[in-house]
ZAPAGU-702210 format. One record per residue: x, y, z of N, C-alpha, C in turn. Coordinates in steps of 0.001 Angstrom, whole numbers, always signed. Atoms other than C-alpha are relative to their C-alpha. Layout:
residues N
{nX X, nY Y, nZ Z, caX X, caY Y, caZ Z, cX X, cY Y, cZ Z}
...
//
This chain:
residues 149
{nX +1584, nY -597, nZ -142, caX +39853, caY -14351, caZ +69730, cX -117, cY +1008, cZ -1093}
{nX +566, nY -842, nZ +957, caX +38201, caY -12844, caZ +66802, cX -949, cY +1019, cZ +579}
{nX +1018, nY -1052, nZ -474, caX +36730, caY -9361, caZ +67149, cX -780, cY +175, cZ -1060}
{nX +1080, nY -205, nZ +1083, caX +33614, caY -8511, caZ +65318, cX -153, cY +1697, cZ +130}
{nX +379, nY -1341, nZ +180, caX +32663, caY -5177, caZ +64023, cX -1360, cY +324, cZ +575}
{nX +902, nY -431, nZ -884, caX +30378, caY -3433, caZ +66384, cX -472, cY +1533, cZ -261}
{nX -19, nY -1528, nZ +401, caX +28742, caY -321, caZ +64854, cX -750, cY +772, cZ +1161}
{nX +495, nY -702, nZ -1077, caX +27075, caY +612, caZ +68260, cX +1013, cY +594, cZ +1004}
{nX -854, nY -530, nZ -901, caX +30379, caY +1287, caZ +69962, cX +260, cY +1481, cZ -272}
{nX -228, nY -1420, nZ +118, caX +31261, caY +4984, caZ +70823, cX +1137, cY +327, cZ -792}
{nX -1265, nY -357, nZ +786, caX +34542, caY +4655, caZ +68852, cX -254, cY -624, cZ -1449}
{nX +455, nY +323, nZ +1270, caX +32461, caY +3705, caZ +65823, cX +407, cY +1294, cZ -1036}
{nX -434, nY -932, nZ +590, caX +33695, caY +5650, caZ +62757, cX -1221, cY +880, cZ -291}
{nX +1255, nY -961, nZ +212, caX +30056, caY +7045, caZ +62211, cX -129, cY +926, cZ +1216}
{nX +49, nY -1029, nZ -1252, caX +30324, caY +8848, caZ +65648, cX +1287, cY +739, cZ -207}
{nX -1249, nY -744, nZ -79, caX +33939, caY +9631, caZ +65515, cX +384, cY +955, cZ -1159}
{nX -186, nY -567, nZ +1098, caX +34053, caY +10783, caZ +62027, cX -515, cY +1589, cZ -139}
{nX +582, nY -1246, nZ +21, caX +31635, caY +13635, caZ +62165, cX +482, cY +942, cZ +1152}
{nX -591, nY -911, nZ -934, caX +33126, caY +14994, caZ +65326, cX +1359, cY +405, cZ -283}
{nX -1370, nY -372, nZ +506, caX +36494, caY +15096, caZ +63848, cX -166, cY +957, cZ -1050}
{nX +281, nY -823, nZ +1176, caX +35018, caY +16629, caZ +60657, cX -278, cY +1485, cZ +563}
{nX +604, nY -1140, nZ -415, caX +33247, caY +19365, caZ +62813, cX +1351, cY +804, cZ +713}
{nX -1050, nY -610, nZ -585, caX +36440, caY +20060, caZ +64854, cX +1116, cY +684, cZ -1030}
{nX -772, nY -521, nZ +1189, caX +38625, caY +20386, caZ +61603, cX -498, cY +1140, cZ -652}
{nX +599, nY -1078, nZ +814, caX +35994, caY +22648, caZ +60005, cX +96, cY +1158, cZ +979}
{nX -33, nY -1142, nZ -945, caX +36024, caY +24857, caZ +63045, cX +1333, cY +711, cZ +44}
{nX -1293, nY -546, nZ -105, caX +39736, caY +25220, caZ +63196, cX +349, cY +601, cZ -1244}
{nX -317, nY -518, nZ +1584, caX +39944, caY +25743, caZ +59276, cX -713, cY +1368, cZ -34}
{nX +891, nY -1278, nZ +166, caX +37144, caY +28472, caZ +59651, cX +702, cY +1019, cZ +733}
{nX -758, nY -947, nZ -646, caX +39570, caY +30185, caZ +62166, cX +1271, cY +666, cZ -881}
{nX -1057, nY -550, nZ +810, caX +42249, caY +30561, caZ +59573, cX -501, cY +588, cZ -1351}
{nX +467, nY -362, nZ +1128, caX +40243, caY +31192, caZ +56435, cX -1410, cY +367, cZ +237}
{nX +1348, nY -57, nZ -311, caX +36880, caY +32368, caZ +57509, cX -919, cY +541, cZ -1246}
{nX +904, nY -600, nZ +1003, caX +35781, caY +34626, caZ +54537, cX +129, cY -807, cZ -1263}
{nX -257, nY +927, nZ +1281, caX +37224, caY +32224, caZ +51704, cX -920, cY -1062, cZ +212}
{nX +795, nY +1274, nZ -127, caX +35386, caY +29094, caZ +53122, cX -1412, cY +123, cZ +269}
{nX +1289, nY +120, nZ -132, caX +32063, caY +30454, caZ +54143, cX -656, cY +1054, cZ -1103}
{nX +422, nY -824, nZ +1075, caX +31592, caY +33001, caZ +51468, cX -1163, cY +884, cZ +254}
{nX +885, nY -916, nZ -609, caX +29459, caY +35183, caZ +53603, cX +396, cY +575, cZ +1283}
{nX -333, nY -537, nZ -1438, caX +29487, caY +37231, caZ +56731, cX -139, cY -1134, cZ +1086}
{nX +243, nY +961, nZ -942, caX +29665, caY +35158, caZ +59857, cX -1385, cY +37, cZ +602}
{nX +1432, nY +12, nZ -667, caX +26129, caY +36219, caZ +61052, cX -828, cY -762, cZ -1087}
{nX +621, nY +787, nZ +1146, caX +24837, caY +34916, caZ +57535, cX +190, cY -1349, cZ +145}
{nX -230, nY +1446, nZ +23, caX +26588, caY +31789, caZ +57851, cX -441, cY -715, cZ +1307}
{nX +695, nY +478, nZ -1281, caX +25421, caY +31337, caZ +61458, cX -1424, cY -280, cZ -86}
{nX +1242, nY -19, nZ +86, caX +21903, caY +32113, caZ +60591, cX -497, cY -1120, cZ -1167}
{nX +461, nY +754, nZ +1130, caX +21391, caY +30298, caZ +57325, cX +555, cY -1530, cZ -42}
{nX -742, nY +1435, nZ +149, caX +23967, caY +27295, caZ +57288, cX -237, cY -531, cZ +1475}
{nX -47, nY +733, nZ -1235, caX +24263, caY +26644, caZ +60995, cX -1400, cY -305, cZ +625}
{nX +1464, nY +125, nZ -567, caX +20653, caY +27314, caZ +62488, cX -999, cY -643, cZ -936}
{nX +1062, nY +339, nZ +928, caX +18361, caY +26719, caZ +59403, cX +436, cY -1422, cZ -530}
{nX -323, nY +1183, nZ +518, caX +20435, caY +24273, caZ +57744, cX +467, cY -1129, cZ +695}
{nX -297, nY +1165, nZ -1029, caX +21772, caY +22342, caZ +60636, cX -1024, cY -599, cZ +560}
{nX +1314, nY +421, nZ -474, caX +18382, caY +22035, caZ +62069, cX -652, cY -1045, cZ -962}
{nX +577, nY +896, nZ +1103, caX +17109, caY +20509, caZ +58726, cX +922, cY -1154, cZ -56}
{nX -1061, nY +1161, nZ -9, caX +20168, caY +18277, caZ +58604, cX -244, cY -936, cZ +1120}
{nX +319, nY +782, nZ -1044, caX +19607, caY +16914, caZ +61987, cX -1229, cY -656, cZ -159}
{nX +1362, nY +767, nZ +137, caX +15974, caY +16185, caZ +61239, cX +114, cY -964, cZ -1234}
{nX -205, nY +1015, nZ +1159, caX +17079, caY +14717, caZ +57820, cX +527, cY -1420, cZ +537}
{nX -884, nY +1266, nZ -477, caX +19556, caY +12282, caZ +59688, cX -1078, cY -864, cZ +752}
{nX +954, nY +861, nZ -1013, caX +16620, caY +11255, caZ +62350, cX -1121, cY -516, cZ -1212}
{nX +1059, nY +549, nZ +888, caX +14160, caY +10782, caZ +59289, cX +710, cY -1291, cZ -812}
{nX -571, nY +1250, nZ +560, caX +16398, caY +8448, caZ +57352, cX +299, cY -955, cZ +725}
{nX -185, nY +1116, nZ -1000, caX +17259, caY +6385, caZ +60197, cX -1416, cY -362, cZ +460}
{nX +1258, nY +430, nZ -377, caX +13666, caY +6229, caZ +61270, cX -631, cY -986, cZ -1045}
{nX +599, nY +801, nZ +1398, caX +12803, caY +4852, caZ +57718, cX +955, cY -1246, cZ -83}
{nX -835, nY +1075, nZ +70, caX +15762, caY +2333, caZ +58126, cX +577, cY +3, cZ -1516}
{nX -632, nY -156, nZ +1406, caX +17066, caY +3780, caZ +54810, cX +1562, cY -36, cZ +205}
{nX -1779, nY -76, nZ -255, caX +21110, caY +3460, caZ +54115, cX +319, cY +1263, cZ +140}
{nX -647, nY -1155, nZ -413, caX +23316, caY +5846, caZ +55079, cX +230, cY +903, cZ -1222}
{nX -353, nY -658, nZ +1336, caX +24214, caY +6884, caZ +51516, cX -1452, cY +790, cZ -481}
{nX +1210, nY -726, nZ +378, caX +20578, caY +8084, caZ +50951, cX +132, cY +1414, cZ +906}
{nX -140, nY -1282, nZ -778, caX +21304, caY +10724, caZ +53805, cX +955, cY +987, cZ -497}
{nX -1039, nY -929, nZ +573, caX +24315, caY +11754, caZ +51979, cX -445, cY +809, cZ -1120}
{nX +533, nY -461, nZ +1221, caX +22448, caY +12464, caZ +48818, cX -1079, cY +1371, cZ +345}
{nX +847, nY -1065, nZ -490, caX +19870, caY +14515, caZ +50829, cX +721, cY +1153, cZ +573}
{nX -1016, nY -939, nZ -631, caX +22752, caY +16350, caZ +52532, cX +504, cY +961, cZ -1199}
{nX -304, nY -784, nZ +1130, caX +24110, caY +17271, caZ +49164, cX -1023, cY +1124, cZ -705}
{nX +1028, nY -762, nZ +369, caX +20780, caY +18643, caZ +48112, cX -371, cY +1169, cZ +819}
{nX +161, nY -897, nZ -1097, caX +20337, caY +20301, caZ +51391, cX +949, cY +1185, cZ +129}
{nX -1092, nY -1032, nZ +201, caX +23805, caY +22132, caZ +50894, cX -210, cY +808, cZ -1216}
{nX +262, nY -699, nZ +952, caX +22849, caY +23242, caZ +47599, cX -1338, cY +1081, cZ +120}
{nX +1218, nY -1016, nZ -558, caX +19390, caY +24780, caZ +49117, cX +656, cY +1050, cZ +698}
{nX -340, nY -851, nZ -895, caX +21462, caY +26466, caZ +51683, cX +962, cY +1087, cZ -831}
{nX -882, nY -1006, nZ +864, caX +23989, caY +28011, caZ +49101, cX -1079, cY +773, cZ -758}
{nX +1042, nY -717, nZ +461, caX +20768, caY +29049, caZ +47128, cX -377, cY +1138, cZ +786}
{nX +547, nY -1244, nZ -1041, caX +19437, caY +31055, caZ +50372, cX +1061, cY +1005, cZ +160}
{nX -1001, nY -736, nZ -209, caX +22830, caY +32459, caZ +50620, cX +135, cY +1179, cZ -1099}
{nX -212, nY -735, nZ +1192, caX +22817, caY +33684, caZ +47047, cX -1464, cY +1062, cZ +34}
{nX +1346, nY -641, nZ -4, caX +19008, caY +34901, caZ +47156, cX -47, cY +982, cZ +960}
{nX +163, nY -702, nZ -1036, caX +19158, caY +36494, caZ +50468, cX +969, cY +1204, cZ +264}
{nX -1401, nY -750, nZ -565, caX +22831, caY +37933, caZ +50969, cX +721, cY +331, cZ -1203}
{nX -699, nY -288, nZ +1311, caX +23961, caY +38193, caZ +47268, cX +1418, cY -646, cZ +126}
{nX -1355, nY +761, nZ +282, caX +26745, caY +35633, caZ +47696, cX -79, cY -732, cZ -1230}
{nX -285, nY +751, nZ +1352, caX +28204, caY +33652, caZ +44993, cX -582, cY -1091, cZ -54}
{nX +1010, nY +1261, nZ +211, caX +26029, caY +30898, caZ +43794, cX +911, cY -1305, cZ -274}
{nX -946, nY +1073, nZ +76, caX +28553, caY +28654, caZ +42412, cX +1431, cY +67, cZ +262}
{nX -1411, nY -42, nZ -573, caX +31518, caY +28848, caZ +44714, cX +174, cY -1296, cZ +901}
{nX -210, nY +1416, nZ -338, caX +32822, caY +25399, caZ +45272, cX +465, cY -114, cZ +1692}
{nX -422, nY +22, nZ -1209, caX +34588, caY +26251, caZ +48650, cX -908, cY -41, cZ +1164}
{nX +1067, nY +104, nZ -991, caX +31621, caY +27237, caZ +50535, cX -1082, cY -1086, cZ -10}
{nX +967, nY +1317, nZ +215, caX +29403, caY +24547, caZ +49054, cX +562, cY -1024, cZ +569}
{nX -888, nY +1095, nZ -844, caX +32140, caY +21975, caZ +50381, cX -291, cY +62, cZ +1569}
{nX +156, nY -409, nZ -1432, caX +32048, caY +23582, caZ +53767, cX -1339, cY -367, cZ +489}
{nX +1494, nY +383, nZ -526, caX +28325, caY +23444, caZ +53987, cX -563, cY -1261, cZ -216}
{nX +184, nY +1327, nZ +140, caX +28163, caY +19880, caZ +52736, cX +603, cY -840, cZ +1307}
{nX -715, nY +665, nZ -1233, caX +30706, caY +18776, caZ +55440, cX -863, cY +277, cZ +1258}
{nX +810, nY -240, nZ -1328, caX +28922, caY +20575, caZ +58217, cX -1190, cY -628, cZ +44}
{nX +1356, nY +368, nZ +115, caX +25403, caY +19507, caZ +57090, cX +59, cY -1409, cZ +198}
{nX -269, nY +1133, nZ -154, caX +26539, caY +16073, caZ +56562, cX +374, cY -639, cZ +1397}
{nX -627, nY +154, nZ -1364, caX +28266, caY +15939, caZ +60057, cX -1184, cY +129, cZ +923}
{nX +1242, nY +35, nZ -891, caX +25163, caY +17090, caZ +61803, cX -1072, cY -918, cZ -391}
{nX +1075, nY +993, nZ +298, caX +22844, caY +14775, caZ +59848, cX +411, cY -1298, cZ +588}
{nX -463, nY +1467, nZ -469, caX +25191, caY +11763, caZ +60685, cX -276, cY -203, cZ +1651}
{nX +275, nY +0, nZ -1582, caX +24874, caY +12777, caZ +64450, cX -1510, cY -269, cZ +272}
{nX +1363, nY +223, nZ -40, caX +21141, caY +12908, caZ +64007, cX -548, cY -1355, cZ -409}
{nX +331, nY +1347, nZ +540, caX +21032, caY +9610, caZ +62136, cX +430, cY -1010, cZ +1077}
{nX -270, nY +899, nZ -1019, caX +23193, caY +7975, caZ +64915, cX -880, cY +161, cZ +1515}
{nX +623, nY -240, nZ -1170, caX +21156, caY +9497, caZ +67858, cX -1348, cY -1207, cZ -186}
{nX +1108, nY +777, nZ +421, caX +17928, caY +7990, caZ +66121, cX +366, cY -1540, cZ +89}
{nX -413, nY +1450, nZ +260, caX +19695, caY +4550, caZ +65265, cX +268, cY -606, cZ +1482}
{nX -527, nY +595, nZ -1463, caX +20908, caY +4235, caZ +69008, cX -1543, cY -231, cZ +654}
{nX +1241, nY +283, nZ -844, caX +17208, caY +4788, caZ +70186, cX -905, cY -1068, cZ -650}
{nX +619, nY +1006, nZ +563, caX +15810, caY +2274, caZ +67414, cX +617, cY -1402, cZ +643}
{nX -725, nY +1177, nZ -562, caX +18398, caY -368, caZ +68649, cX -300, cY -265, cZ +1318}
{nX +306, nY +287, nZ -1451, caX +17761, caY -51, caZ +72380, cX -1395, cY -56, cZ +167}
{nX +1613, nY -81, nZ -419, caX +13844, caY +533, caZ +72166, cX -543, cY -1249, cZ -557}
{nX +843, nY +832, nZ +619, caX +12858, caY -1858, caZ +69485, cX +899, cY -1387, cZ +131}
{nX -568, nY +1310, nZ -101, caX +15613, caY -4439, caZ +70103, cX +622, cY -53, cZ +1653}
{nX -470, nY -259, nZ -1385, caX +15839, caY -3847, caZ +73980, cX +166, cY -1367, cZ +643}
{nX -349, nY +1231, nZ -570, caX +16106, caY -7556, caZ +74782, cX +1386, cY -301, cZ -607}
{nX -1113, nY +577, nZ +522, caX +19180, caY -7808, caZ +72617, cX +1294, cY +1318, cZ +363}
{nX -972, nY -1087, nZ -67, caX +20991, caY -4296, caZ +73020, cX -269, cY +888, cZ +1307}
{nX +264, nY -885, nZ -1180, caX +21409, caY -1807, caZ +75984, cX +684, cY +1327, cZ -370}
{nX -542, nY -1054, nZ +223, caX +22326, caY +1702, caZ +75815, cX +1321, cY +448, cZ +899}
{nX -1354, nY -270, nZ -541, caX +25848, caY +2947, caZ +76651, cX +282, cY +1487, cZ +117}
{nX -298, nY -1443, nZ +218, caX +25668, caY +6855, caZ +75746, cX -1170, cY +568, cZ -716}
{nX +1042, nY -799, nZ +672, caX +23764, caY +9165, caZ +74121, cX -340, cY -303, cZ -1722}
{nX +79, nY +712, nZ +1285, caX +24565, caY +7691, caZ +70710, cX +625, cY -1275, cZ -230}
{nX -678, nY +1249, nZ +170, caX +26172, caY +4334, caZ +71479, cX -1000, cY -1000, cZ +650}
{nX +840, nY +1091, nZ -619, caX +24753, caY +978, caZ +72425, cX +1128, cY -1298, cZ -250}
{nX -819, nY +1141, nZ -80, caX +26196, caY -2506, caZ +73118, cX -1151, cY -1130, cZ +240}
{nX +858, nY +1309, nZ -231, caX +24857, caY -6192, caZ +73220, cX -152, cY -88, cZ +1576}
{nX +210, nY +343, nZ -1356, caX +23369, caY -7071, caZ +76525, cX +775, cY -1261, cZ +342}
{nX -840, nY +1166, nZ -724, caX +25428, caY -9432, caZ +78800, cX -957, cY -955, cZ +289}
{nX +911, nY +1139, nZ -394, caX +23747, caY -12687, caZ +79224, cX +173, cY -334, cZ +1601}
{nX -60, nY +345, nZ -1280, caX +22845, caY -13588, caZ +82618, cX +400, cY -1214, cZ +421}
{nX -624, nY +1005, nZ -160, caX +24746, caY -15880, caZ +84511, cX -1240, cY -1231, cZ +718}
{nX +1069, nY +752, nZ -529, caX +21422, caY -17762, caZ +85740, cX -36, cY -1491, cZ -839}
//
């Protein structure tokens, strides 16, 4: 029996990948907090997590809503990470061209945006193609089972 790739599964890499990245990022931040965030914890939470994370979630949803490819969202997240890095520089005198905090911010924002992308895609697939797919979770769907009639 041949198995087909089903992007709507809860075990899809687009859902599992960002969650694993977030767990690894949080664990790593406990080991090297100052080196990786490049600012104080309060600055990081305010600018990167709340402002940047909210913008990333909305970016992921907007890209999915327009049926644009996932790679477009990654480019937007890179630009968003640069904007967040500039906010840290302008507001809190952090280092502008520091690669570690920029990489952390990109991974964090891309993970949040991917979850937003996935949530919108689940809604699109189950609402617009409700005759074909059914919701199985907040971010997953599956093909509808054919009636036995």
